[in-house]
N, C-alpha and C positions, 0 to 999 in steps of 0.2 A: 799743313811743311808755309813755313814762314817763307815770303821774299823782303829780301834787304832793299830799302830806298835809302837813297842820299834825300833830303832837306834841304834845299837851294839856297834856301832862304837863312836856313842861320848851319850848313855847313854840319848838320845831323843827321850817323845814319838812327833808319828806324829798319823796325823789323815791320810791315805789314802782314798780318794775318790773312792768309786763305782760306775761301772756309770747306770745309770736313762735309758730308755727314754720316752719323753715326745712326745704328740701330741701338735699339733700347727693351727688357722689356716693359714691359705695361709697369710692373710695380716702378724699376727707376724711372720713367718718364711720369707717373705719379708724381713722385720724389720733386723731383727738376721743379714741375710744375707748381707742384705746393710751393717752394723755399722763390719761387720769382711771383709766388702770391702775395705772398708774405711783405713781399714790397723790401727787403733785405737785397735782393740782387732783381738786373735790370732784365736781363736775358737768360734765354736758357744756355745760351754760350757764358756766357759770364758764370753759372751755377758748374756747368766742365772746367772753363778752366779751372776754378775755385777745387775741387776736384780732383784733379790734374794735379797741380801744385802740392797739396796735399799728400796724395799718393808721394811724391817726389820727396818729398818734404822724408815722411817713411821711410822708401827703399833707402837714402841718404843715410839717414840714422839708422838704421838696421846695416848699411855697409860697416859703415863705420863701428858697431859694435862689434861685426865680427873680423875686423884688421884689431881691434884688441883684445881681442878674444884669440886673435891668431887664427883665425876661417879665412882671409882674407879671399874674398873670392877672384876667380882666375881668367878675372874679364877685363876691360878697360875700363874704365871712370866713364859715363855714361850707357854702356852697355849692358844689361840683366843676362847673370847667369841661369842656367835651364831652369825653372823653376821646381822642379823635383829636389834637385840640389839646396836653393837655397833654402826648398820647405827644411830638406834635412839638417842644413847650418841651424836653421828655428829651433826644431826642435831636439838639437845637442846643445845650446844654452840655457833652454829647459830644465836642463838635470841641472 
């Protein structure tokens, strides 16, 4: 979760990240470390943030596709439907 702060010098509201511990499988940990070693990312946090941005983008695109197909999820934006329900909708789209 982020903390919202006001930069008094510029009067701009900024979000400040708070630490979060995440447990990864050894394979995912190796992948994160490999991405950092590649030099494309400076820290493991950058890798995880990018992965989460991509996951959100994929979910948003799936939600839009569901809406266009008349299969809009019965959830409010920003909330995910039951994964089994989403998987069922995905399988319907593939038919």
